[in-house]
C-alpha positions as CSV (number, residue, x, y, z in Angstrom):
1,X,-4.1,11.0,-20.1
2,X,-5.8,9.8,-23.2
3,X,-2.7,9.8,-25.3
4,X,-1.3,6.3,-25.3
5,X,2.2,7.4,-26.3
6,X,2.1,10.0,-23.5
7,X,1.3,7.2,-21.1
8,X,4.1,5.0,-22.4
9,X,6.6,7.9,-22.3
10,X,5.7,8.9,-18.7
11,X,5.8,5.3,-17.6
12,X,9.2,4.8,-19.2
13,X,10.5,8.0,-17.6
14,X,9.2,7.1,-14.2
15,X,10.7,3.6,-14.3
16,X,14.0,5.0,-15.6
17,X,14.1,7.4,-12.7
18,X,13.3,4.6,-10.2
19,X,16.1,2.4,-11.6
20,X,18.5,5.4,-11.6
21,X,17.7,6.1,-7.9
22,X,18.4,2.5,-7.0
23,X,21.7,2.4,-9.1
24,X,22.9,5.6,-7.4
25,X,21.6,4.7,-4.0
26,X,25.1,4.7,-2.4
27,X,25.5,8.3,-3.4
28,X,22.0,9.2,-2.2
29,X,22.6,7.6,1.2
30,X,25.9,9.4,1.4
31,X,24.1,12.7,0.9
32,X,21.6,11.8,3.6
33,X,24.0,10.4,6.2
34,X,27.4,11.8,5.3
35,X,28.8,8.3,5.3
36,X,30.1,6.3,2.3
37,X,29.1,2.9,1.2
38,X,29.8,1.0,-2.1
39,X,27.8,-1.6,-4.0
40,X,30.6,-4.1,-3.1
41,X,29.9,-3.7,0.6
42,X,26.1,-4.1,0.0
43,X,26.7,-7.2,-2.1
44,X,28.8,-8.5,0.7
45,X,25.8,-8.3,3.0
46,X,23.6,-10.1,0.5
47,X,26.2,-12.9,0.3
48,X,25.8,-13.6,4.0
49,X,22.1,-14.4,3.7
50,X,21.3,-18.0,4.6
51,X,18.7,-20.1,2.7
52,X,16.7,-20.4,6.0
53,X,16.4,-16.6,6.3
54,X,15.3,-16.3,2.7
55,X,12.7,-19.1,3.1
56,X,11.4,-17.4,6.3
57,X,11.0,-14.1,4.4
58,X,9.2,-15.8,1.6
59,X,6.8,-17.6,4.0
60,X,6.0,-14.3,5.8
61,X,5.5,-12.6,2.5
62,X,3.0,-15.2,1.4
63,X,1.2,-14.8,4.7
64,X,1.0,-11.1,4.2
65,X,-0.7,-11.7,0.8
66,X,-3.1,-14.1,2.4
67,X,-3.9,-11.6,5.2
68,X,-4.9,-9.0,2.7
69,X,-7.4,-11.3,1.0
70,X,-9.5,-10.9,4.2
71,X,-9.7,-7.1,3.4
72,X,-10.9,-7.8,-0.1
73,X,-13.4,-10.6,0.8
74,X,-14.8,-8.4,3.5
75,X,-15.3,-5.4,1.1
76,X,-16.8,-7.6,-1.7
77,X,-19.3,-10.2,-0.4
78,X,-19.1,-13.4,-2.5
79,X,-15.4,-13.0,-3.4
80,X,-13.4,-16.1,-2.5
81,X,-9.9,-16.0,-1.0
82,X,-8.2,-17.5,-4.1
83,X,-10.0,-14.8,-6.2
84,X,-8.9,-12.1,-3.8
85,X,-5.3,-13.4,-4.0
86,X,-5.4,-13.1,-7.8
87,X,-7.0,-9.7,-7.6
88,X,-4.5,-8.3,-5.1
89,X,-1.4,-9.8,-6.9
90,X,-2.4,-8.7,-10.4
91,X,-3.5,-5.2,-9.3
92,X,-0.2,-4.7,-7.4
93,X,1.8,-5.9,-10.3
94,X,0.2,-3.3,-12.6
95,X,0.4,-0.5,-10.0
96,X,4.1,-1.2,-9.3
97,X,5.0,-0.8,-13.0
98,X,3.3,2.5,-13.7
99,X,3.4,6.0,-12.1
100,X,0.0,6.9,-10.6
101,X,-0.5,3.1,-11.0
102,X,-3.5,2.9,-8.7
103,X,-5.9,3.8,-11.5
104,X,-4.5,1.0,-13.7
105,X,-4.8,-1.4,-10.7
106,X,-8.4,-0.4,-10.3
107,X,-9.0,-1.1,-14.0
108,X,-7.6,-4.6,-13.6
109,X,-9.9,-5.0,-10.6
110,X,-12.9,-4.2,-12.6
111,X,-11.8,-6.5,-15.5
112,X,-11.3,-9.5,-13.2
113,X,-14.4,-9.0,-11.1
114,X,-16.5,-8.5,-14.2
115,X,-15.3,-11.8,-15.5
116,X,-16.3,-13.4,-12.2
117,X,-19.8,-12.0,-12.5
118,X,-19.8,-9.3,-9.9
119,X,-22.0,-6.2,-10.6
120,X,-20.2,-2.9,-11.1
121,X,-21.9,-1.2,-8.2
122,X,-20.6,-3.9,-5.7
123,X,-17.1,-3.5,-7.1
124,X,-17.2,0.3,-6.8
125,X,-18.3,0.0,-3.2
126,X,-15.5,-2.6,-2.6
127,X,-12.9,-0.4,-4.1
128,X,-14.0,2.6,-2.1
129,X,-14.2,0.7,1.2
130,X,-10.8,-1.1,0.8
131,X,-9.3,2.3,-0.3
132,X,-10.6,4.1,2.8
133,X,-9.3,1.4,5.1
134,X,-5.9,1.5,3.4
135,X,-5.8,5.3,3.7
136,X,-6.9,5.2,7.4
137,X,-4.1,2.8,8.2
138,X,-1.6,4.8,6.2
139,X,-2.4,7.7,8.5
140,X,-2.2,5.6,11.6
141,X,1.2,4.1,10.8
142,X,3.2,7.3,11.3
143,X,1.3,7.8,14.6
144,X,2.3,4.3,15.7
145,X,5.9,4.9,14.8
146,X,6.1,8.2,16.6
147,X,4.5,6.8,19.8
148,X,6.9,3.8,19.7
149,X,9.8,6.2,19.6
150,X,8.4,8.4,22.4
151,X,8.1,5.4,24.7
152,X,11.3,3.7,23.7
153,X,13.7,6.0,25.4
154,X,15.1,7.3,22.1
155,X,16.8,10.6,22.7
156,X,14.6,13.4,21.3
157,X,14.8,17.1,21.9
158,X,11.8,18.7,23.8
159,X,10.8,20.6,20.6
160,X,10.8,17.4,18.6
161,X,8.9,15.5,21.2
162,X,6.2,18.2,21.5
163,X,5.9,18.3,17.7
164,X,5.6,14.5,17.7
165,X,2.8,14.5,20.2
166,X,1.0,17.2,18.2
167,X,1.4,15.1,15.1
168,X,0.0,12.0,16.7
169,X,-3.0,13.9,18.1
170,X,-3.8,15.5,14.8
171,X,-3.6,12.2,12.9
172,X,-5.8,10.4,15.5
173,X,-8.3,13.3,15.3
174,X,-8.4,13.1,11.5
175,X,-8.9,9.3,11.5
176,X,-11.6,9.6,14.1
177,X,-13.5,12.3,12.1
178,X,-13.5,10.2,9.0
179,X,-14.5,7.0,10.8
180,X,-17.3,8.7,12.7
181,X,-18.6,10.2,9.4
182,X,-18.8,6.7,7.9
183,X,-20.8,5.3,10.8
184,X,-23.0,8.3,11.9
185,X,-25.3,10.1,9.5
186,X,-25.4,13.4,11.4
187,X,-21.6,13.6,11.6
188,X,-21.4,13.0,7.8
189,X,-23.9,15.9,7.3
190,X,-21.9,18.2,9.6
191,X,-18.6,17.3,7.9
192,X,-20.2,17.9,4.5
193,X,-21.4,21.4,5.5
194,X,-17.9,22.2,6.8
195,X,-16.3,21.1,3.6
196,X,-18.8,23.2,1.6
197,X,-17.9,26.2,3.7
198,X,-14.2,25.7,3.1
199,X,-14.9,25.3,-0.7
200,X,-16.6,28.7,-0.8
201,X,-13.3,30.2,0.3
202,X,-11.5,28.9,-2.8
203,X,-11.0,31.0,-5.9
204,X,-14.0,31.1,-8.2
205,X,-12.2,29.3,-11.0
206,X,-11.5,26.2,-9.0
207,X,-14.5,26.3,-6.7
208,X,-16.8,23.3,-6.9
209,X,-20.5,23.6,-7.3
210,X,-22.9,24.5,-4.5
211,X,-23.1,21.6,-2.0
212,X,-20.9,19.5,-4.3
213,X,-18.6,18.3,-1.5
214,X,-21.4,17.5,0.9
215,X,-23.3,15.6,-1.8
216,X,-20.1,13.6,-2.7
217,X,-19.5,12.8,0.9
218,X,-23.1,11.7,1.4
219,X,-22.9,9.4,-1.7
220,X,-19.6,7.9,-0.5
221,X,-21.0,7.3,3.0
222,X,-24.2,5.8,1.7
223,X,-22.4,3.4,-0.7
224,X,-19.9,2.2,1.9
225,X,-21.9,2.4,5.2
226,X,-23.5,-1.0,4.8
227,X,-20.3,-2.8,4.2
228,X,-18.4,-0.8,6.8
229,X,-21.0,-1.4,9.6
230,X,-21.3,-5.2,8.9
231,X,-17.8,-6.1,7.9
232,X,-15.4,-3.6,9.7
233,X,-13.9,-6.4,11.9
234,X,-12.7,-8.3,8.8
235,X,-11.4,-5.1,7.2
236,X,-9.6,-4.0,10.3
237,X,-8.1,-7.4,11.2
238,X,-7.1,-8.0,7.6
239,X,-5.2,-4.7,7.5
240,X,-3.6,-5.3,10.9
241,X,-2.3,-8.7,10.0
242,X,-1.2,-7.6,6.5
243,X,0.9,-4.7,7.9
244,X,2.0,-6.8,10.8
245,X,3.4,-9.5,8.5
246,X,5.1,-6.8,6.3
247,X,6.7,-5.4,9.5
248,X,7.9,-8.9,10.3
249,X,9.5,-9.1,6.8
250,X,11.4,-5.9,7.6
251,X,12.5,-7.3,11.0
252,X,13.8,-10.4,9.2
253,X,15.7,-8.3,6.7
254,X,17.2,-6.2,9.5
255,X,18.3,-9.2,11.5
256,X,19.7,-11.0,8.4
257,X,21.9,-8.0,7.5
258,X,22.8,-6.9,11.1
259,X,20.9,-3.7,10.9
260,X,18.3,-4.3,13.6
261,X,18.1,-1.1,15.7
262,X,15.5,-2.2,18.3
263,X,11.8,-2.9,18.5
264,X,10.5,0.7,18.6
265,X,13.0,1.9,16.0
266,X,12.0,-0.9,13.6
267,X,8.3,0.2,14.0
268,X,9.3,3.8,13.2
269,X,11.4,2.7,10.2
270,X,8.5,0.6,8.9
271,X,6.1,3.4,9.2
272,X,8.4,5.7,7.3
273,X,9.0,3.2,4.6
274,X,5.2,2.8,4.0
275,X,4.8,6.6,3.8
276,X,7.6,6.9,1.3
277,X,5.9,4.3,-1.0
278,X,3.3,6.9,-1.6
279,X,5.8,9.2,-3.5
280,X,4.2,9.5,-6.9
281,X,7.3,10.4,-8.9
282,X,8.3,6.7,-9.2
283,X,6.1,3.6,-9.1
284,X,5.3,2.8,-5.4
285,X,8.1,5.2,-4.4
286,X,10.8,2.8,-5.7
287,X,14.3,4.2,-5.0
288,X,12.9,6.8,-2.7
289,X,11.7,4.3,-0.1
290,X,15.0,2.4,-0.1
291,X,17.1,5.6,0.3
292,X,14.9,7.0,3.0
293,X,14.7,3.7,4.9
294,X,18.5,3.4,4.8
295,X,18.9,6.9,6.1
296,X,16.5,6.3,9.0
297,X,18.3,3.0,10.0
298,X,21.7,4.8,10.0
299,X,20.2,7.5,12.2
300,X,19.2,4.8,14.7
301,X,22.7,3.5,14.7
302,X,22.8,0.7,12.1
303,X,25.9,0.3,10.0
304,X,25.5,1.9,6.6
305,X,26.2,-1.2,4.5
306,X,23.8,-3.2,6.6
307,X,21.1,-0.5,6.4
308,X,21.4,-0.2,2.7
309,X,21.2,-4.0,2.2
310,X,18.2,-4.3,4.5
311,X,16.3,-1.5,2.7
312,X,17.0,-3.1,-0.7
313,X,16.0,-6.5,0.6
314,X,12.8,-5.2,2.1
315,X,12.0,-3.4,-1.2
316,X,12.4,-6.7,-3.0
317,X,9.8,-8.4,-0.8
318,X,7.3,-5.5,-0.8
319,X,7.7,-4.3,-4.4
320,X,9.9,-6.2,-6.9
321,X,8.7,-9.7,-6.3
322,X,5.0,-8.7,-6.6
323,X,5.5,-7.9,-10.3
324,X,6.4,-11.4,-11.6
325,X,4.0,-13.0,-9.0
326,X,1.1,-10.7,-10.2
327,X,2.0,-11.4,-13.8
328,X,1.7,-15.1,-13.2
329,X,-1.6,-14.7,-11.4
330,X,-3.0,-12.5,-14.2
331,X,-1.7,-14.9,-16.9
332,X,-3.3,-17.9,-15.1
333,X,-6.6,-16.0,-14.9
334,X,-6.4,-15.2,-18.6
335,X,-5.6,-18.8,-19.5
336,X,-8.4,-20.3,-17.5
337,X,-10.8,-17.6,-18.9
338,X,-9.8,-18.6,-22.4
339,X,-10.3,-22.3,-21.7
340,X,-13.8,-21.6,-20.3
341,X,-14.7,-19.6,-23.4
342,X,-13.3,-22.3,-25.7
343,X,-15.2,-25.2,-24.1
344,X,-18.3,-25.9,-26.1
345,X,-21.5,-25.9,-24.3
346,X,-23.0,-29.5,-23.8
347,X,-25.6,-30.4,-26.3
348,X,-29.1,-30.8,-25.0
349,X,-30.6,-34.2,-25.6
350,X,-33.8,-34.2,-27.7
351,X,-37.0,-34.5,-25.7
352,X,-38.7,-37.8,-26.4
353,X,-42.4,-37.7,-27.0
């Protein structure tokens, strides 16, 4: 999209759709659940929130941001945690405002890291590595949610249970294949040849060049293997704590609004909410995530007004608040950068002879 006006128009349309989905959320939830709720009922739930509950949510939210800095510092050697916090906040703010905002977030990443003196190749490897780890955990979350439900005693029909186990196994196999390909050269070569064989079955018009997929996979593996092999514990623990703190935010939202359905159900709802954020029609799935999360909570027995309030509150902590926070972080970086450029270099004293 090289047309700037096209970008602006698409962004405006996407944000308008997101706001519309939130405004008409009671109607959406009614369509999903068959139950009725009004904004007055949802506001009533918000009115019961205590300052202590809000402070606890804010503290856990900050901890989740700090946890993700370990992912970034592991993927980009030399990056400090304060820099990683600015990088994550500013990139998230831009991504949350635009459809397909990931590309804009990556552009912000390159701008900031270039200003800090990091070489382009290192930033590319960092972006690929952190992206792969995010994707792997995005795949694993639904599996975790399904397993939690299967062991929770939640009533599921035999057909649904069998399909759930099949889904879990397929997800685990997919994640294992990708992980092994990153660590093991021979596995990467085998996977590359398999992808090339699949590519040859595509129509000629959209078929990639000979060995294009295997070469791309080999390049990706080569660029990321060093970081992955040396720093996978930091990447993995950072993602686990980041997602764990986000789940705790959801649990706080559920308890504060009276929508808590149980431990296993909360894990399943959290997994669903993170999957729904990948919907590209609105920035970060705004509006879609809240409606889907509300519907899942009602399915697990939560009152509709409590479920809707909890979903909106969770969306605030994982989406809305990141925009002003990231804007402040980006503004602070720009201000400090301008100050550094404006500071005159110290004059050298003449050498006495």
